[in-house]
C-alpha positions in Angstrom: 149.3 88.1 149.3 146.1 87.0 147.6 144.6 89.3 144.9 140.9 90.3 145.3 138.8 89.8 142.4 136.1 92.4 141.8 132.6 90.9 141.3 130.4 92.8 138.9 127.2 94.2 140.3 124.2 92.0 139.8 121.6 93.1 137.2 118.9 93.6 139.8 121.2 96.2 141.6 121.5 98.1 138.3 117.8 98.1 137.8 117.1 99.3 141.3 119.7 102.1 140.8 118.0 103.1 137.5 114.6 103.3 139.1 115.9 105.4 141.9 117.6 107.8 139.5 114.4 108.1 137.5 112.3 108.9 140.6 114.9 111.4 141.8 114.8 113.2 138.4 111.0 113.3 138.5 111.0 114.9 142.0 113.7 117.4 141.0 111.8 118.3 137.8 108.6 118.9 139.7 110.3 121.1 142.3 112.1 123.0 139.5 108.9 123.5 137.5 107.1 124.9 140.6 110.0 127.2 141.3 110.1 128.5 137.7 106.3 129.0 137.2 105.9 131.0 140.4 102.9 129.3 141.9 103.5 131.2 145.1 102.8 134.5 143.3 99.3 133.4 142.2 96.6 134.5 144.7 94.2 131.9 146.0 90.8 131.7 144.4 88.6 130.2 147.1 84.9 129.3 146.7 82.8 128.0 149.5 79.8 125.6 149.1 77.3 124.5 151.7 76.7 120.9 152.5 74.6 119.0 155.0 72.8 120.6 157.9 73.0 118.7 161.2 71.1 119.4 164.4 73.4 119.4 167.5 72.7 120.2 171.2 73.6 123.9 170.8 71.8 124.5 167.5 72.7 123.5 164.0 75.9 122.9 162.0 76.2 123.7 158.3 79.0 121.7 156.8 80.9 123.4 154.0 83.7 122.8 151.6 86.3 125.5 150.6 87.8 124.8 147.2 90.9 126.6 145.8 90.9 126.9 142.0 94.3 128.5 141.8 97.8 127.0 142.5 98.5 129.6 145.2 98.0 128.3 148.8 96.2 130.0 151.6 96.6 129.8 155.4 94.2 131.1 158.1 91.3 131.3 155.7 88.4 133.1 157.4 85.0 131.7 156.3 81.7 133.6 157.0 78.2 132.2 156.8 75.1 134.4 156.9 71.5 133.2 157.2 68.6 135.1 155.6 67.4 135.9 159.1 70.6 137.9 159.7 72.5 135.5 162.0 76.2 135.1 161.1 78.8 132.6 162.0 82.5 132.2 161.1 85.3 129.7 161.1 89.0 129.8 160.3 90.6 127.1 158.2 94.3 126.5 159.0 95.2 125.7 155.4 93.6 125.4 151.9 96.1 123.9 149.4 96.5 125.1 145.8 94.0 123.2 143.6 92.6 121.5 146.7 89.7 121.5 149.1 89.3 121.7 152.9 86.0 121.2 154.8 84.6 122.6 158.0 81.4 123.6 159.7 79.6 126.7 160.9 77.4 126.7 164.0 74.0 128.5 164.0 71.3 128.9 166.7 68.5 129.2 164.1 67.6 126.3 161.8 69.2 127.1 158.4 67.1 124.6 156.5 64.6 126.5 154.4 66.7 129.7 154.6 69.1 131.2 152.2 72.7 130.5 153.5 75.4 132.8 152.1 78.9 131.5 152.5 82.1 133.4 151.5 85.8 133.5 152.2 86.7 136.8 154.0 90.5 136.6 153.8 93.7 134.6 154.1 97.3 134.7 155.0 100.2 133.7 152.7 101.8 130.6 154.2 
């Protein structure tokens, strides 16, 4: 019966394994840090800023960007826009990530250009 000789692993295989181990440790460290710091306990801090106004067939669209300054995430974020003339519009954003932004648009019948447009977040759900 012939004896099998074990062949040592090539250097490239050890390098690939080391890189994989380092990446795994980074991911586990990031997950552990988020679990310890309690980012889910921090309430969202959402600010809404108006963008470009575009005329469409049914009226006008005011583009907006919702920014979340905290680490807490928000789902089903209700955004309300109010013109100086009293017309209101609202939109619901599915998700605004922690320290991230999401954009959308509000429809108005009146031309919002030249009017004060007040935008605010009305509420959210915890995802």
